[in-house]
C-alpha positions as CSV (number, residue, x, y, z in Angstrom):
1,Q,14.6,21.5,241.4
2,V,18.1,21.1,242.7
3,Q,18.6,17.7,244.4
4,L,21.7,16.3,246.1
5,V,21.7,12.8,247.3
6,E,24.7,11.5,249.3
7,S,25.6,7.9,249.9
8,G,28.5,5.8,251.0
9,G,28.6,6.5,254.7
10,G,28.9,3.9,257.4
11,L,30.8,2.5,260.3
12,V,34.6,2.1,259.8
13,Q,37.5,1.3,262.1
14,P,40.2,3.9,262.7
15,G,42.7,3.8,259.8
16,G,40.0,2.6,257.4
17,S,38.6,4.1,254.2
18,L,35.3,5.2,252.8
19,R,34.2,6.8,249.6
20,L,31.2,9.1,249.7
21,S,29.2,9.9,246.6
22,C,26.8,12.8,245.9
23,A,24.5,12.5,242.9
24,A,23.3,15.9,241.7
25,S,20.3,16.9,239.5
26,G,18.3,20.0,238.7
27,F,21.1,22.2,237.5
28,T,24.0,22.1,235.0
29,F,26.4,20.1,237.1
30,S,29.4,20.7,234.8
31,T,29.3,24.4,235.4
32,A,29.1,24.3,239.2
33,A,31.7,24.2,241.9
34,M,30.9,21.6,244.5
35,S,31.9,21.1,248.1
36,W,31.7,18.6,251.0
37,H,31.0,19.7,254.5
38,R,30.6,17.8,257.8
39,Q,28.9,18.3,261.1
40,A,29.8,16.5,264.2
41,P,27.5,16.3,267.3
42,G,27.5,19.5,269.2
43,K,29.7,21.3,266.6
44,E,29.1,23.7,263.8
45,R,29.1,22.5,260.2
46,E,32.5,22.9,258.6
47,L,33.8,22.9,255.1
48,V,35.9,19.9,254.3
49,A,36.7,20.1,250.6
50,T,35.9,22.0,247.4
51,I,36.3,21.3,243.7
52,T,36.0,23.6,240.8
53,S,33.4,22.9,238.0
54,G,36.0,21.2,235.7
55,G,37.8,19.4,238.6
56,E,41.0,21.2,237.8
57,S,41.4,22.7,241.3
58,T,40.6,21.4,244.8
59,D,41.1,22.6,248.3
60,Y,40.8,21.0,251.7
61,V,40.5,21.9,255.4
62,D,43.9,21.3,257.1
63,S,42.7,18.2,259.0
64,A,41.7,16.5,255.7
65,K,44.8,17.3,253.7
66,G,46.8,14.2,252.7
67,R,43.9,11.9,253.7
68,F,40.8,13.0,251.7
69,T,40.4,13.5,248.0
70,I,37.5,15.2,246.3
71,S,36.8,14.4,242.7
72,R,33.9,14.6,240.3
73,D,32.6,12.9,237.2
74,N,30.7,15.4,235.1
75,A,29.3,12.7,232.8
76,K,27.6,11.1,235.9
77,N,26.7,14.4,237.7
78,T,28.4,13.0,240.7
79,V,31.0,14.3,243.2
80,Y,33.0,12.0,245.4
81,L,34.9,12.2,248.6
82,Q,37.5,9.5,249.1
83,M,38.5,9.3,252.7
84,T,41.5,7.3,253.9
85,N,43.3,6.9,257.3
86,L,40.0,7.8,259.0
87,K,40.2,9.0,262.6
88,P,37.5,9.0,265.3
89,E,37.4,12.8,265.0
90,D,36.2,12.4,261.4
91,T,32.9,11.1,262.8
92,A,30.2,13.4,261.5
93,V,27.3,13.7,259.1
94,Y,28.8,14.5,255.7
95,Y,26.9,16.8,253.3
96,C,27.5,17.9,249.8
97,C,26.7,21.4,248.8
98,V,26.2,23.6,245.7
99,K,25.5,27.3,245.3
100,R,23.1,28.0,242.4
101,F,20.5,30.6,241.6
102,F,21.7,32.7,244.5
103,Q,20.9,29.9,247.0
104,T,22.8,27.2,248.8
105,F,21.6,23.7,248.5
106,W,22.4,20.8,250.7
107,G,21.8,17.1,250.5
108,Q,20.3,15.1,253.3
109,G,23.7,13.9,254.6
110,T,25.3,10.6,255.2
111,Q,26.6,9.4,258.5
112,V,30.3,8.5,258.9
113,T,31.3,6.8,262.2
114,V,34.9,6.0,262.9
115,S,35.1,3.7,265.9
116,S,36.8,0.5,267.0
């Protein structure tokens, strides 16, 4: 079955950096586009970044452009989200996501808290 396991969240000061990882299994990772989403308290889940199956193309929500980088290692079945210059408004639970077999699959999420 499809499994997505995020890690790498934590508490960081404004201006700091974190790298999130999402380990995937249960499908052919190298053929799947992947995405990162986040959900802040009281807000709807929003798309943060996407990456094509081969990693050749990426896209970001405007608030993440220039600060976040999505990447993947198809040999390790892992997608990453490098976040720099973090701001308090980046505080959220971050989820990775894949659409396979006509379904959308989510990981359990990893909490990112940006606070001094």
